[in-house]
Structures are given as C-alpha cells and as structure tokens.
MOPAC internal coordinates of N, CA, C and O (Angstrom, degrees):
PM7 1SCF
backbone

  N    0.0000 0     0.00 0     0.00 0    0    0    0
  C    1.4516 1     0.00 0     0.00 0    1    0    0
  C    1.5221 1   108.58 1     0.00 0    2    1    0
  O    1.2310 1   120.27 1   -49.43 1    3    2    1
  N    1.3070 1   117.09 1   130.57 1    3    2    1
  C    1.4584 1   120.38 1  -178.34 1    5    3    2
  C    1.5266 1   111.05 1   -80.88 1    6    5    3
  O    1.2310 1   120.95 1   -13.59 1    7    6    5
  N    1.3352 1   115.79 1   166.41 1    7    6    5
  C    1.4694 1   120.68 1  -179.47 1    9    7    6
  C    1.5205 1   111.04 1   -62.44 1   10    9    7
  O    1.2310 1   119.54 1   144.93 1   11   10    9
  N    1.3199 1   118.48 1   -35.07 1   11   10    9
  C    1.4558 1   120.31 1  -179.14 1   13   11   10
  C    1.5244 1   111.32 1   -65.68 1   14   13   11
  O    1.2310 1   120.01 1   151.29 1   15   14   13
  N    1.3542 1   117.59 1   -28.71 1   15   14   13
  C    1.4572 1   120.64 1   177.61 1   17   15   14
  C    1.5267 1   111.34 1   -64.58 1   18   17   15
  O    1.2310 1   120.08 1   147.72 1   19   18   17
  N    1.3284 1   117.45 1   -32.28 1   19   18   17
  C    1.4503 1   121.07 1  -178.93 1   21   19   18
  C    1.5221 1   112.03 1   -70.35 1   22   21   19
  O    1.2310 1   119.78 1   152.76 1   23   22   21
  N    1.3252 1   118.03 1   -27.24 1   23   22   21
  C    1.4623 1   120.59 1  -178.07 1   25   23   22
  C    1.5318 1   111.83 1   -79.83 1   26   25   23
  O    1.2310 1   119.75 1   164.61 1   27   26   25
  N    1.3144 1   118.08 1   -15.39 1   27   26   25
  C    1.4662 1   122.11 1   178.70 1   29   27   26
  C    1.5226 1   109.35 1   -99.90 1   30   29   27
  O    1.2310 1   120.86 1   -40.15 1   31   30   29
  N    1.2984 1   115.96 1   139.85 1   31   30   29
  C    1.4571 1   121.66 1   175.73 1   33   31   30
  C    1.5187 1   109.00 1  -109.22 1   34   33   31
  O    1.2310 1   120.89 1   -23.22 1   35   34   33
  N    1.3044 1   115.91 1   156.78 1   35   34   33
  C    1.4608 1   120.94 1  -174.40 1   37   35   34
  C    1.5360 1   113.36 1   -60.52 1   38   37   35
  O    1.2310 1   120.01 1   149.30 1   39   38   37
  N    1.3294 1   117.59 1   -30.70 1   39   38   37
  C    1.4614 1   120.67 1  -178.23 1   41   39   38
  C    1.5303 1   113.38 1  -106.62 1   42   41   39
  O    1.2310 1   119.85 1  -162.21 1   43   42   41
  N    1.3335 1   117.89 1    17.79 1   43   42   41
  C    1.4721 1   120.50 1   176.42 1   45   43   42
  C    1.5318 1   109.71 1   -54.91 1   46   45   43
  O    1.2310 1   120.50 1   -48.28 1   47   46   45
  N    1.3137 1   116.66 1   131.72 1   47   46   45
  C    1.4588 1   121.57 1   178.44 1   49   47   46
  C    1.5174 1   114.47 1    87.38 1   50   49   47
  O    1.2310 1   120.28 1   170.04 1   51   50   49
  N    1.3387 1   117.07 1    -9.96 1   51   50   49
  C    1.4595 1   120.70 1   179.66 1   53   51   50
  C    1.5262 1   108.97 1   -82.81 1   54   53   51
  O    1.2310 1   120.90 1   -57.14 1   55   54   53
  N    1.3166 1   115.88 1   122.86 1   55   54   53
  C    1.4737 1   122.38 1   176.38 1   57   55   54
  C    1.5220 1   104.86 1  -115.87 1   58   57   55
  O    1.2310 1   120.48 1   -69.05 1   59   58   57
  N    1.3158 1   116.70 1   110.95 1   59   58   57
  C    1.4556 1   120.91 1  -167.95 1   61   59   58
  C    1.5210 1   113.67 1  -121.50 1   62   61   59
  O    1.2310 1   121.86 1   -18.08 1   63   62   61
  N    1.3423 1   114.04 1   161.92 1   63   62   61
  C    1.4583 1   123.05 1   169.60 1   65   63   62
  C    1.5303 1   106.27 1  -135.54 1   66   65   63
  O    1.2310 1   120.53 1   -40.23 1   67   66   65
  N    1.3317 1   116.59 1   139.77 1   67   66   65
  C    1.4582 1   122.70 1   178.62 1   69   67   66
  C    1.5206 1   108.79 1  -103.82 1   70   69   67
  O    1.2310 1   120.60 1   -36.33 1   71   70   69
  N    1.3442 1   116.45 1   143.67 1   71   70   69
  C    1.4568 1   119.92 1  -178.94 1   73   71   70
  C    1.5229 1   110.48 1  -142.82 1   74   73   71
  O    1.2310 1   120.63 1   -43.47 1   75   74   73
  N    1.3457 1   116.40 1   136.53 1   75   74   73
  C    1.4589 1   121.12 1   172.89 1   77   75   74
  C    1.5161 1   115.98 1    83.75 1   78   77   75
  O    1.2310 1   119.53 1  -172.26 1   79   78   77
  N    1.3143 1   118.51 1     7.74 1   79   78   77
  C    1.4655 1   121.34 1  -179.95 1   81   79   78
  C    1.5244 1   110.31 1   -90.28 1   82   81   79
  O    1.2310 1   120.55 1   -30.62 1   83   82   81
  N    1.3557 1   116.56 1   149.38 1   83   82   81
  C    1.4574 1   118.77 1   170.09 1   85   83   82
  C    1.5263 1   106.73 1   -70.17 1   86   85   83
  O    1.2310 1   120.21 1   -19.46 1   87   86   85
  N    1.3234 1   117.21 1   160.54 1   87   86   85
  C    1.4663 1   120.76 1  -171.30 1   89   87   86
  C    1.5251 1   113.29 1   -60.12 1   90   89   87
  O    1.2310 1   119.66 1   144.10 1   91   90   89
  N    1.3328 1   118.25 1   -35.90 1   91   90   89
  C    1.4691 1   120.87 1  -179.71 1   93   91   90
  C    1.5290 1   110.13 1   -67.83 1   94   93   91
  O    1.2310 1   120.45 1   131.95 1   95   94   93
  N    1.3243 1   116.75 1   -48.05 1   95   94   93
  C    1.4686 1   120.85 1   179.84 1   97   95   94
  C    1.5179 1   111.06 1   -64.56 1   98   97   95
  O    1.2310 1   120.47 1   138.67 1   99   98   97
  N    1.3352 1   116.71 1   -41.33 1   99   98   97
  C    1.4615 1   120.06 1  -179.85 1  101   99   98
  C    1.5242 1   110.64 1   -60.87 1  102  101   99
  O    1.2310 1   120.42 1   136.74 1  103  102  101
  N    1.3252 1   116.80 1   -43.26 1  103  102  101
  C    1.4664 1   120.88 1   178.22 1  105  103  102
  C    1.5214 1   110.85 1   -61.64 1  106  105  103
  O    1.2310 1   120.34 1   137.02 1  107  106  105
  N    1.3207 1   116.96 1   -42.98 1  107  106  105
  C    1.4676 1   121.68 1  -179.63 1  109  107  106
  C    1.5320 1   111.17 1   -64.20 1  110  109  107
  O    1.2310 1   120.24 1   130.29 1  111  110  109
  N    1.3233 1   117.15 1   -49.71 1  111  110  109
  C    1.4688 1   120.47 1  -179.12 1  113  111  110
  C    1.5240 1   111.45 1   -64.06 1  114  113  111
  O    1.2310 1   120.48 1   136.44 1  115  114  113
  N    1.3317 1   116.70 1   -43.56 1  115  114  113
  C    1.4640 1   120.59 1   179.54 1  117  115  114
  C    1.5233 1   109.91 1   -59.34 1  118  117  115
  O    1.2310 1   120.37 1   134.75 1  119  118  117
  N    1.3277 1   116.89 1   -45.25 1  119  118  117
  C    1.4667 1   121.65 1  -179.88 1  121  119  118
  C    1.5293 1   111.48 1   -59.87 1  122  121  119
  O    1.2310 1   120.57 1   134.13 1  123  122  121
  N    1.3278 1   116.51 1   -45.87 1  123  122  121
  C    1.4678 1   120.82 1   179.80 1  125  123  122
  C    1.5246 1   111.24 1   -61.48 1  126  125  123
  O    1.2310 1   120.77 1   134.87 1  127  126  125
  N    1.3168 1   116.13 1   -45.13 1  127  126  125
  C    1.4626 1   120.10 1  -179.25 1  129  127  126
  C    1.5262 1   112.08 1   -65.71 1  130  129  127
  O    1.2310 1   120.29 1   135.14 1  131  130  129
  N    1.3202 1   117.05 1   -44.86 1  131  130  129
  C    1.4683 1   120.74 1  -179.67 1  133  131  130
  C    1.5207 1   110.44 1   -66.93 1  134  133  131
  O    1.2310 1   120.22 1   138.13 1  135  134  133
  N    1.3342 1   117.19 1   -41.87 1  135  134  133
  C    1.4692 1   119.97 1   177.82 1  137  135  134
  C    1.5178 1   111.85 1   -63.43 1  138  137  135
  O    1.2310 1   120.20 1   154.88 1  139  138  137
  N    1.3349 1   117.22 1   -25.12 1  139  138  137
  C    1.4552 1   121.90 1   177.36 1  141  139  138
  C    1.5144 1   113.44 1   -89.10 1  142  141  139
  O    1.2310 1   120.01 1  -173.64 1  143  142  141
  N    1.3427 1   117.58 1     6.36 1  143  142  141
  C    1.4561 1   120.46 1   176.15 1  145  143  142
  C    1.5153 1   115.40 1   104.44 1  146  145  143
  O    1.2310 1   119.95 1   178.14 1  147  146  145
  N    1.3341 1   117.70 1    -1.86 1  147  146  145
  C    1.4624 1   120.96 1   179.71 1  149  147  146
  C    1.5185 1   111.99 1   -76.48 1  150  149  147
  O    1.2310 1   121.17 1   -15.68 1  151  150  149
  N    1.3256 1   115.37 1   164.32 1  151  150  149
  C    1.4618 1   122.02 1   178.53 1  153  151  150
  C    1.5206 1   109.06 1  -121.60 1  154  153  151
  O    1.2310 1   120.84 1   -58.28 1  155  154  153
  N    1.3273 1   116.00 1   121.72 1  155  154  153
  C    1.4585 1   121.25 1   176.87 1  157  155  154
  C    1.5322 1   108.08 1   -80.54 1  158  157  155
  O    1.2310 1   120.22 1   -63.46 1  159  158  157
  N    1.3387 1   117.19 1   116.54 1  159  158  157
  C    1.4605 1   119.66 1   179.61 1  161  159  158
  C    1.5271 1   111.65 1   -86.24 1  162  161  159
  O    1.2310 1   120.12 1   169.93 1  163  162  161
  N    1.3400 1   117.37 1   -10.07 1  163  162  161
  C    1.4594 1   121.20 1   175.45 1  165  163  162
  C    1.5098 1   114.72 1    82.16 1  166  165  163
  O    1.2310 1   120.28 1   124.86 1  167  166  165
  N    1.3155 1   117.08 1   -55.14 1  167  166  165
  C    1.4607 1   123.75 1   177.17 1  169  167  166
  C    1.5148 1   107.79 1  -132.70 1  170  169  167
  O    1.2310 1   121.03 1   -30.91 1  171  170  169
  N    1.3174 1   115.64 1   149.09 1  171  170  169
  C    1.4596 1   118.94 1  -179.99 1  173  171  170
  C    1.5288 1   110.32 1   -59.62 1  174  173  171
  O    1.2310 1   121.53 1   -45.36 1  175  174  173
  N    1.3165 1   114.67 1   134.64 1  175  174  173
  C    1.4676 1   121.31 1   173.08 1  177  175  174
  C    1.5259 1   107.48 1  -150.93 1  178  177  175
  O    1.2310 1   119.61 1    -5.50 1  179  178  177
  N    1.3216 1   118.35 1   174.50 1  179  178  177
  C    1.4681 1   120.93 1  -175.60 1  181  179  178
  C    1.5396 1   114.49 1   -62.09 1  182  181  179
  O    1.2310 1   119.59 1   163.44 1  183  182  181
  N    1.3265 1   118.38 1   -16.56 1  183  182  181
  C    1.4635 1   119.82 1   179.50 1  185  183  182
  C    1.5249 1   112.50 1   -87.84 1  186  185  183
  O    1.2310 1   120.26 1   173.29 1  187  186  185
  N    1.3229 1   117.10 1    -6.71 1  187  186  185
  C    1.4695 1   122.66 1  -177.94 1  189  187  186
  C    1.5365 1   109.84 1   -70.19 1  190  189  187
  O    1.2310 1   120.43 1   -50.77 1  191  190  189
  N    1.3407 1   116.79 1   129.23 1  191  190  189
  C    1.4637 1   120.33 1   178.84 1  193  191  190
  C    1.5253 1   112.71 1  -101.22 1  194  193  191
  O    1.2310 1   120.07 1   159.51 1  195  194  193
  N    1.3493 1   117.46 1   -20.49 1  195  194  193
  C    1.4606 1   121.64 1  -177.03 1  197  195  194
  C    1.5282 1   110.37 1  -142.26 1  198  197  195
  O    1.2310 1   120.76 1   -50.04 1  199  198  197
  N    1.3264 1   116.16 1   129.96 1  199  198  197
  C    1.4612 1   122.46 1   170.67 1  201  199  198
  C    1.5212 1   105.53 1  -109.88 1  202  201  199
  O    1.2310 1   120.46 1   -63.26 1  203  202  201
  N    1.3247 1   116.73 1   116.74 1  203  202  201
  C    1.4590 1   122.16 1  -176.17 1  205  203  202
  C    1.5230 1   107.77 1  -107.27 1  206  205  203
  O    1.2310 1   120.90 1   -63.56 1  207  206  205
  N    1.3488 1   115.89 1   116.44 1  207  206  205
  C    1.4563 1   122.00 1  -173.31 1  209  207  206
  C    1.5207 1   109.15 1  -114.44 1  210  209  207
  O    1.2310 1   120.74 1   -49.38 1  211  210  209
  N    1.3263 1   116.20 1   130.62 1  211  210  209
  C    1.4632 1   121.86 1   179.16 1  213  211  210
  C    1.5252 1   110.59 1   -62.84 1  214  213  211
  O    1.2310 1   120.53 1   -48.78 1  215  214  213
  N    1.3268 1   116.59 1   131.22 1  215  214  213
  C    1.4566 1   121.82 1   175.13 1  217  215  214
  C    1.5160 1   115.28 1    74.74 1  218  217  215
  O    1.2310 1   119.84 1  -173.45 1  219  218  217
  N    1.3159 1   117.91 1     6.55 1  219  218  217
  C    1.4615 1   121.33 1  -177.95 1  221  219  218
  C    1.5250 1   109.83 1  -100.34 1  222  221  219
  O    1.2310 1   120.67 1   -55.17 1  223  222  221
  N    1.3287 1   116.32 1   124.83 1  223  222  221
  C    1.4592 1   119.95 1   176.77 1  225  223  222
  C    1.5296 1   106.52 1  -119.50 1  226  225  223
  O    1.2310 1   121.83 1   -97.72 1  227  226  225
  N    1.3352 1   114.10 1    82.28 1  227  226  225
  C    1.4601 1   121.14 1  -176.54 1  229  227  226
  C    1.5195 1   107.48 1  -158.66 1  230  229  227
  O    1.2310 1   120.39 1   -46.35 1  231  230  229
  N    1.3024 1   116.87 1   133.65 1  231  230  229
  C    1.4557 1   120.75 1   179.51 1  233  231  230
  C    1.5128 1   110.11 1  -123.28 1  234  233  231
  O    1.2310 1   121.50 1   -37.33 1  235  234  233
  N    1.3137 1   114.73 1   142.67 1  235  234  233
  C    1.4630 1   121.18 1   174.64 1  237  235  234
  C    1.5236 1   106.71 1  -125.23 1  238  237  235
  O    1.2310 1   120.67 1   -53.34 1  239  238  237
  N    1.3091 1   116.32 1   126.66 1  239  238  237
  C    1.4598 1   121.35 1   178.65 1  241  239  238
  C    1.5099 1   107.94 1  -110.44 1  242  241  239
  O    1.2310 1   120.83 1   -57.10 1  243  242  241
  N    1.3099 1   116.02 1   122.90 1  243  242  241
  C    1.4554 1   120.61 1   179.18 1  245  243  242
  C    1.5216 1   109.75 1  -106.77 1  246  245  243
  O    1.2310 1   120.78 1   -43.50 1  247  246  245
  N    1.2992 1   116.11 1   136.50 1  247  246  245
  C    1.4684 1   120.42 1   178.11 1  249  247  246
  C    1.4916 1   110.00 1   -92.81 1  250  249  247
  O    1.2310 1   120.10 1   180.00 1  251  250  249

C-alpha cells in the first residue's frame, strides 16, 4: 500500500444521513462512517450524497 493510500479513507466525500435506526445502532453506524472519513449531515439537504435507511434493501442511481 502506498503512502497516498493512507491519506484517503474509505468514506472520503460521503455526506450521509441515517434514518430509521434505533439509537444504539445509529450511534454505531455514524461512528463507523465518520471514522472512515464520512460526514454526517444530520438532516437531508442538497449536499447529502447517501441516505442510509434501516432495513431498506433498495438502491437508486441518479445520473
């Protein structure tokens, strides 16, 4: 692994909001995402890149 790989995190650039999680799970998921470089936007807004919903298995890809 090169030095430049260490400066990038897996969730760099991800701006997310969590929905429908119990408080313990939400805290755990938020922590993992933020520790991986993601940004919790708290509430959906136009800068949000990912909406993560508990129990939802559905993806929408926008061009």
